[in-house]
C-alpha positions as CSV (number, residue, x, y, z in Angstrom):
1,M,141.0,54.6,113.5
2,F,143.0,55.2,116.6
3,S,140.0,56.1,118.7
4,F,138.1,53.1,117.4
5,G,141.1,51.0,118.4
6,I,140.7,52.2,122.0
7,V,137.1,51.3,122.0
8,E,137.9,47.9,120.5
9,C,140.5,47.1,123.2
10,S,138.2,48.2,126.0
11,L,135.3,46.1,124.6
12,H,137.5,43.0,124.4
13,R,138.8,43.5,127.9
14,V,135.4,43.7,129.5
15,K,134.0,40.9,127.4
16,V,136.6,38.5,128.7
17,L,136.1,39.6,132.2
18,L,132.3,39.0,131.9
19,Y,132.7,35.6,130.2
20,V,135.4,34.4,132.6
21,N,133.3,35.4,135.6
22,F,130.5,33.5,134.1
23,V,132.6,30.4,133.5
24,L,134.2,30.6,137.0
25,F,130.8,31.0,138.5
26,S,129.5,27.9,136.7
27,V,132.5,25.8,137.6
28,C,132.3,26.8,141.2
29,E,128.6,25.9,141.4
30,A,129.0,22.5,139.7
31,K,131.9,20.6,138.2
32,V,131.5,19.3,134.6
33,Q,129.9,15.9,134.9
34,L,129.6,13.7,131.9
35,P,127.8,10.4,131.3
36,Q,130.1,7.5,131.6
37,N,129.9,6.8,127.8
38,V,130.8,10.4,126.8
39,I,134.5,11.1,126.1
40,F,136.1,14.3,125.0
41,K,139.5,13.8,123.4
42,A,140.3,17.5,122.6
43,V,138.9,21.0,122.8
44,F,138.9,23.3,119.7
45,A,137.9,27.0,119.8
46,F,136.8,29.3,117.0
47,G,135.6,32.9,117.0
48,D,136.6,36.0,118.8
49,S,138.7,37.4,121.7
50,I,136.9,35.2,124.3
51,V,138.6,32.2,123.0
52,D,141.7,33.7,121.2
53,Q,144.6,32.1,123.0
54,G,147.2,34.3,121.3
55,N,146.7,34.0,117.5
56,N,146.5,37.7,117.1
57,N,150.2,37.9,118.3
58,Y,151.2,36.5,114.9
59,I,149.2,38.7,112.6
60,K,149.4,42.4,111.7
61,T,146.5,44.0,113.6
62,L,146.0,46.6,116.4
63,V,143.8,44.1,118.2
64,K,146.4,42.6,120.5
65,C,146.8,41.9,124.2
66,N,150.4,40.7,124.4
67,F,151.3,43.4,126.9
68,Q,150.9,44.0,130.6
69,P,148.6,44.1,132.6
70,Y,147.2,41.2,130.6
71,G,148.3,37.9,132.0
72,K,149.1,39.3,135.4
73,D,147.3,36.3,137.0
74,F,148.5,33.8,134.5
75,M,151.4,31.4,135.1
76,G,154.4,33.6,135.6
77,G,152.4,36.7,135.4
78,M,153.3,37.3,131.8
79,P,151.0,38.3,128.9
80,T,150.3,35.5,126.4
81,G,148.0,37.2,123.9
82,R,144.9,36.0,125.8
83,F,142.4,38.8,126.2
84,S,142.3,38.2,129.9
85,N,144.2,38.6,133.2
86,G,144.5,34.8,133.4
87,K,143.0,31.7,131.9
88,T,140.3,31.8,129.3
89,P,137.1,29.6,128.9
90,P,138.9,27.1,126.7
91,D,141.6,26.6,129.3
92,L,139.1,26.2,132.1
93,I,136.9,23.8,130.1
94,A,139.9,21.7,129.1
95,V,140.9,21.3,132.7
96,E,137.4,20.3,133.8
97,L,137.2,17.7,131.0
98,G,140.6,16.3,132.1
99,I,142.3,17.0,128.8
100,K,145.1,19.4,129.6
101,K,145.9,22.6,131.5
102,L,146.0,25.0,128.6
103,I,144.6,25.3,125.1
104,P,147.3,26.9,122.9
105,A,146.9,29.1,119.9
106,Y,147.2,27.3,116.6
107,L,149.6,29.9,115.2
108,D,152.0,29.5,118.1
109,P,155.3,28.5,116.5
110,N,156.2,26.5,119.5
111,L,153.1,24.2,119.2
112,K,153.8,20.7,120.4
113,T,152.8,17.4,118.9
114,E,150.7,16.6,121.9
115,D,148.8,19.9,121.5
116,I,148.0,18.9,117.9
117,K,146.3,15.8,119.3
118,S,144.5,17.4,122.2
119,G,143.2,20.7,120.9
120,V,144.0,24.2,119.9
121,S,142.3,27.6,119.3
122,F,141.9,29.1,115.9
123,A,140.1,32.2,117.3
124,S,141.1,35.7,116.6
125,G,140.1,38.7,118.8
126,G,137.9,41.1,116.8
127,C,136.3,38.4,114.6
128,G,132.6,38.0,114.0
129,Y,130.1,36.0,112.0
130,D,129.8,38.9,109.6
131,P,132.9,38.7,107.3
132,L,133.2,42.5,107.4
133,T,133.7,42.5,111.1
134,A,137.2,40.9,110.9
135,T,138.1,43.0,107.9
136,L,137.3,46.2,109.9
137,V,140.2,45.5,112.3
138,A,142.4,43.3,110.2
139,V,142.0,40.0,112.1
140,I,141.4,36.4,111.1
141,P,137.8,35.8,109.7
142,L,135.9,32.6,110.3
143,S,136.5,31.6,106.7
144,R,140.3,31.7,107.3
145,Q,139.9,29.9,110.7
146,L,138.1,27.2,108.8
147,T,141.0,27.0,106.3
148,Q,143.5,26.7,109.2
149,F,141.4,23.9,110.7
150,I,141.6,22.0,107.4
151,E,145.3,22.5,107.5
152,Y,145.3,21.3,111.1
153,T,143.4,18.1,110.2
154,G,146.0,17.2,107.6
155,K,148.7,17.5,110.3
156,L,146.6,15.4,112.7
157,K,146.2,12.6,110.1
158,V,149.9,12.5,109.5
159,L,150.5,12.2,113.3
160,V,148.0,9.5,114.2
161,G,146.5,8.2,111.0
162,E,143.2,8.9,109.3
163,E,141.1,6.6,111.4
164,E,142.4,7.9,114.8
165,A,142.1,11.5,113.5
166,N,138.5,11.0,112.6
167,Y,137.9,9.4,116.1
168,I,139.5,12.4,117.8
169,L,137.4,14.9,115.8
170,K,134.2,13.0,116.4
171,N,134.8,13.0,120.2
172,S,136.1,16.5,120.6
173,L,134.4,19.6,121.9
174,F,134.1,22.5,119.4
175,M,133.6,25.9,121.1
176,V,132.3,28.7,118.8
177,V,132.1,32.2,120.3
178,A,131.3,35.2,118.1
179,G,128.6,37.8,117.4
180,T,129.4,40.5,120.0
181,D,131.8,42.3,117.7
182,D,129.3,42.2,114.9
183,L,126.7,44.1,116.9
184,A,128.9,46.3,119.1
185,N,131.6,47.2,116.5
186,S,130.4,46.6,112.9
187,Y,126.7,47.6,113.4
188,F,126.5,50.1,116.2
189,T,130.0,51.7,116.5
190,A,131.4,51.7,112.9
191,G,128.0,51.6,111.2
192,I,129.2,49.6,108.2
193,R,125.9,47.7,108.0
194,L,123.4,50.5,108.9
195,K,121.7,50.2,105.5
196,Q,120.2,47.1,107.0
197,D,117.8,47.2,109.9
198,I,118.7,45.2,113.0
199,N,116.3,42.4,112.1
200,S,118.0,41.8,108.7
201,Y,121.5,42.2,110.1
202,T,120.9,39.5,112.8
203,D,119.5,37.3,110.0
204,L,122.8,37.7,108.2
205,M,124.7,36.8,111.4
206,V,122.7,33.7,112.0
207,A,123.0,32.6,108.3
208,E,126.8,33.0,108.5
209,A,126.9,31.1,111.8
210,S,124.9,28.2,110.4
211,K,127.1,28.0,107.3
212,F,130.2,27.9,109.5
213,L,128.8,25.1,111.8
214,N,127.8,23.1,108.7
215,E,131.3,23.3,107.4
216,L,132.8,22.2,110.7
217,Y,130.4,19.3,110.7
218,K,131.5,18.3,107.1
219,L,135.1,18.2,108.4
220,G,134.3,15.8,111.2
221,A,133.0,17.9,114.1
222,R,130.0,16.5,116.0
223,K,129.9,18.1,119.5
224,F,129.4,21.9,119.6
225,W,129.0,24.5,122.3
226,I,127.9,27.8,120.8
227,L,127.9,30.7,123.2
228,G,125.4,33.4,122.9
229,I,125.9,37.2,123.0
230,P,126.1,39.0,126.3
231,P,124.2,42.2,127.2
232,I,126.4,44.4,125.1
233,G,124.6,47.5,126.1
234,C,126.0,47.2,129.6
235,L,129.7,47.0,128.5
236,P,131.5,50.1,129.7
237,S,132.5,51.1,126.2
238,Q,129.0,50.9,124.9
239,R,127.6,52.7,128.0
240,T,130.0,55.5,127.2
241,L,128.9,55.6,123.5
242,A,125.2,55.0,123.9
243,G,124.3,55.2,127.6
244,G,123.6,58.9,127.7
245,H,124.9,61.4,130.4
246,N,124.5,58.8,133.2
247,R,126.2,56.0,131.2
248,M,123.2,53.7,131.7
249,C,123.0,50.3,129.9
250,S,121.8,50.8,126.3
251,Q,118.4,49.1,126.0
252,E,118.7,49.3,122.2
253,Y,122.0,47.4,122.2
254,N,120.7,44.8,124.7
255,Q,117.6,44.3,122.7
256,A,119.7,43.6,119.6
257,A,121.7,41.0,121.6
258,Q,118.4,39.4,122.7
259,L,117.1,39.3,119.2
260,A,120.2,37.7,117.9
261,N,120.3,35.1,120.7
262,T,116.6,34.1,120.0
263,K,117.4,33.6,116.4
264,F,120.7,31.7,117.2
265,S,118.8,29.4,119.6
266,I,116.2,28.5,117.0
267,A,118.7,28.0,114.2
268,I,121.0,25.8,116.3
269,N,118.1,23.6,117.4
270,S,117.1,23.2,113.8
271,L,120.7,22.3,112.8
272,S,120.9,19.7,115.5
273,K,118.0,17.9,114.0
274,K,119.3,18.1,110.5
275,L,122.9,16.9,111.2
276,P,123.1,13.2,112.0
277,Q,125.0,12.2,115.2
278,S,125.6,15.8,116.1
279,K,125.1,17.5,119.4
280,L,124.8,21.3,119.2
281,V,124.2,23.2,122.4
282,F,123.4,26.9,122.5
283,I,124.6,28.4,125.8
284,D,122.6,31.4,127.0
285,I,125.0,33.8,128.8
286,Y,122.9,36.9,128.4
287,N,120.6,36.4,131.4
288,P,123.2,35.1,133.8
289,L,125.5,38.0,133.0
290,L,122.8,40.6,133.2
291,D,121.9,39.1,136.6
292,L,125.5,39.5,137.8
293,I,125.8,43.0,136.5
294,F,122.8,44.2,138.5
295,N,123.4,41.9,141.4
296,P,127.2,41.9,141.8
297,E,127.0,40.5,145.3
298,K,126.3,37.1,143.6
299,I,129.8,36.9,142.2
């Protein structure tokens, strides 16, 4: 378990670096530009370590990043529980949308009233679409994140009234980021689903993701960004485990990520047509990140 914890921490660390590089690259190339009639009142995040703003600080798990050198480039140079040296994608997106400077963790005991109205993160590092993924490392599964969101909506309605609360939810951005830990940890590293082939396992992931998005929609969410899975075979931890003597990118792992992304894209397009007044956007980060990995001079 201890050795697995080391792999887990390494995986999260590199995942965040890759995602943040991607977001920073995108922001530098073009600022977020919205049509005049599009308004985002808040940003909400669900999923894994990429969007965990510190929720794991408040639960009993080994998957934590509330120690140095995490946070060394953050305000004051102190670790916050973010799986990053600085800001995370929810923070950066909130700034670009003109909402606020930081998205806090929902479990933060110092959560302010204004934060309730403008967005929080329910994400937990180590979580996946597969319920067993969170169980493996004792973190908050998506089902529990959904329960916390229901709890949150009750607080929001007390603060602003039901009509205003519904308006805020309808005009908020919901970021959902998961799947990497399912493949890299549950399937390939721990092997807890190896009785299934990769095709059936990715079907399970997509089914769980679709169910989760449907539940968020029922609770008032309308605008979604769903981030795809990166080239997990090129993560240092996975290159060590499956890259052979020369620690090359694992083609098997990368092909699994591509398979999952293809299925996610199809499922999300289908959901977007079925859910009235919804806007679901699947964001491919696999190809841009693979390009940066093999062409680092572009960073």
